N, C-alpha and C positions, 0 to 999 in steps of 0.2 A: 313788892319794894324792899330796898335795901336799907335796913335802919341807920346802920353808919353813915352812908352817904346822905341821907336826909338830916342828920343831925350836922353834919360838914355844912350841909346847905342852910341850915337854921343858924348855925354859928356865924357864918359868914354874912348872912341877911341883918343880924341884929349887932354885928360887930363886937362879939363876945371875946374876952382875953382868953389867953392860953389856959389859965387856972379855971375860968368860968367854963369852958369848954371840956376840960377833963372832968369838973363837977357834973355836967351834965351827961357825959358818957357814963359816970358812975351811977346815977339815977337810972339811966336806961338799963343798965345792967350789962353793959358790953365788956367791962373789966372783970365779970364774973365768969367763972368755969361754967360751961354749959352743962345743965342738969343730967342729961343722958350721954355726956361725953364718954364717960367710964364704959358704959354699956356698949355703945357704938364701936369703940376701939377694941373691946373684947369679941365683939362680933367680927369685926374685920380681921383681926388676927385669926380668929378661928376659920374663917372662910379661907384666907390666905394659907393657913396651915392644911387646910384639907385639899386645896388645888395644888400645892407643893408637894404633899403627901401622895396624891394619886400620881402625879407626874414622876415623882421618885420612885414610886413602886414599879412603874413600868421601866425607868432606867436601870433599876437594881435588877430586875428580871432579865434585862437584855445583858447586863454585866455579868450575870452568874448563869449565862445560856446553857453552857456545857456541864455546869456543875448540877443543876437541879432535875433535869432530864423532862421528858414529856410529861409524865403524870406530876411531877413535881410542880411544873409550871401551872399546869391547869389547876391543881388542887391549891396553889398559893393564890392565883387570881379569884378563884371561886370562893376560897376561904375569905379573903378580905371583903368581897361583895356581900357575903352572908353576914360576916361580923359588923360591918358598917350599915347593913339594912336593919338587922337586929338592933344594933344601937339608936339608930334613927327613930326606931318604933318604941323602943323602951324609954328614951330620955329626949323628951320634947325639946329641951333648952338646947340639945346638940344636933337637932333633928336637920336644920339646913346644912351645916359643914359637912355632916356624916353622909346625907344624900348626895351631895356633890362629890365626894371621894367615890361612894358606891357607882355613881354615874360614869366618873372617869375609869374606873377600874373596868366597867363594862364594857366600855369602848375599846380597852388594852385586851380584854378577853377575846373580843370578836376579831381585833387584828391578828391577835396571836392564833386563833382559830383558822383564820383564812390562809395565814402564811404556813401553818402547819401541815394542813390537809389539801391546800390547793384544789379547793372545789371548783374553780373556774367561775365563780359568781362575779357579777360586776361590782366595783366598789359602792354603787350606790344601794345596793342590795343590803350590804353590811351595815350602812348608816341608817338604812330603813329599819332594819331589824333592831340595831341599836336603840332608835327612837320609840318604836313600837313596845319593845321591852322595858324601857325605863319610864315609860309614861305612867303606870301606876305609882312609881317612885316620886315623880314629880308632883301627882295630885295628892299623894300623901303628905309630901313636904310642905306643900302650899306657901313656896317661897321663890323669889327671884333668883337667889342662889341656885337654885335647881333648873328653874324655867329658863333662864337665859342662856346656859350652854346647850339646854335640851333644843331650843329654838335654833340655835346655830347648827346643831346636828341636824336637825329636819331640813334646813336651808341647804345644807351640802348634799344632802341626799338627793333633793330636788334638782340642784345644779348638775350633779353627776348623772342623774337620770336623763336630763335633757342632752348632756354631752354624750351619753351613750346611745340615743335615738336619733341624734344627728350625725351619725357617721363619725363621732368622736372628733368633733371639730366646733360645736357650738355655732353652726351655720345658721343662716336665716335664710330659708329658699322657701318656694311655694310648696314642697313636699312636707316642710317641717312646721307648717302653720299650726296643725293640729297639736303637735308636741308642745310647742311655746304656749298655746292657748291653754292646755291642760296644766302647764307649769305655772302659768299667771294665776290660774284659778287655785292651785294648791298653795302658791305664796299667800295671796288674798285671804284664803281660808285660815292658813297660819296665824296671820295678822288678826283677823277676826276672832278666832278662839282665845288669843292671849289678849284681847282687849278689855278695858276697865269694866265694860257692861257685863262681861262674863266673869269677872273676878269673883263672884259669890260662889261660882261652882269650881273655878280651877285654881284660885289662890295665887294666880300668877300676878305681879305686880306691873308697875309702869316701865322698868327697863326691860322687862322681858317683852313686853308689848312694842316699845320703841325700837329694839334691835330688829324684831320681826318686821315691822313696818319698813325700817331702814333697808333692810336686805331685799325686801319685796319690792320696794321702790327702784333699788338699784337695778334689779333684775328685769323689771318692766322697763325702765328707761334705757338700758342698755340694748334690750332687744329692739325695742320700737324705734331707737335711732338707727340701730344697724339695718333696719328693713328699708331706710331711706335709700341706701344705696343699691337695693333691688327692686325695681318698679313692678316686679311680679307680686311681691308682699307687702306693697306700700299701705295696704289697708290696715297692716298691723301698727302701723305709725298712728292713723288716726284712731284706731281703738285704743291704744295706749294713751293718746293725747286725751281722749274722752273719759278714760278711767281716772287718770290722774286729777284731771280737772274735777269730776264728780267728787274724788276723794277730798280734794281742796276745800270744796263748797260743804261737805258734811263736816269737816273739822274746824271751819268758822263757826258752826252753831255751838252756842253755850254748851249744850249737854255733852258734846263729844270734842270740845276745845282742848288741844294740848299744844303749847307752844313749840315744843321739840317736834312733834309728828306734824304740825303743819308747815314747820320750816324745811322739814325734809321732803315732803310732797311738793312744796312750793318750788325747791330747787330742782327736783326731778322734772316738774312742768316746765319750768325755765329752760332747762336744758334742752327738751324736745322742741319747745317753740324757738329758740335760737337755732337748732338744728334745721328744723323745717325751714325757717326763713333763709338760712344760709343755702339750703339746697335750692331754694326758689330764686336767689338772687345769683347764684353762680353758675347755674344749669343753663348755659347756652349764652352767658353774657362774660366771656373771658376778657373783653376789651375795657371793661368798666370794673376791674377787680377793685381799684383803689376807692371809687365811691360806694361801691358795694360793701366792702370792709368797713368805710366809716359808718355807713346806715347801719350795718349789723351790729357795730359796736355801740351805737346810739340805743337801738332797739333793746340790746341786751342789758345795758345800763338802766333804761326805762322799766324793763321787766322787773330788774332786782329792786329798785326804788318801789316800785309799786308793790312787790311782793312784801318788803319790810313794813311798809306802811299798813298794809291790810294786818300783818302780824302783830304790830304794836298797837293797832286799834282795837284788835281782839283781846289783846292782853290786858289794856286798860280796862275794857268793859268786864273782863273776868275779875280784875282785881276790885273793880268797884262793886261787883255783885257779891264777891266774897266779903267786903267790907260792910256791905248793907245787912248780909245776914247774921255776921258776927254781931 
């Protein structure tokens, strides 16, 4: 519930004057500086500095490519990683931003290694090794600052793995069903590993989980939608529909509810349903395209309205439960 909007509604309902409305806002503490504002600003600046520092280190290395030499480049990147990791270990207050900079520089080290030695490895392998080697760093940091980019690295590795095993085209054909099923399993496994239910062991917060779930939903939705254009693998569409529907049912439960996560899954489910209905309407009925378009638009609007209604109902139920427990 937004306290400021609630006060505006209360002032309008009782016809309060401007002075009385301002006095009510002061009593509610809206004109006071939030107690933890300074701490949050400092954390945000530290995280931004770490992100820019890691990016700047890679750019500085590129700018001085001819000056440092091969040994100097490796020594610089490895030295920064070691110093940042030691700093994160010794200074808990700086652990999150220093871990982020170490994670970014680790990616830069692998990129430089691949460019220097031309090992012939696929790009997904470099991202996979990057994710594996920085996993202990994220477990030690226990912060979304490290887990969120780590989730992006893992999802990039999975996407590139699919690209490498589908003839470098992200195609959806019968011979690729196994590849896409494995990719779906890995993306869902990542979302489960970063979920709030495992936060006790991982330390991952809401945003890392939400990013992982969003990317997993996108991958599943895009693959399942593309399968409609190939009748040989149309079973992927039904499986994707079933998986997103099951995820939506789970997220409506009070124990697992998250408005953002449910909205993402509902959007993916709506896209699949609209794609499926469109395929059914336009496949072989080209003379009735105007009526089909009108019906498809009505169904899409109905699905969207129904999804929003369910999400709002679940949000109100969650807010009432939290108010009762407080």
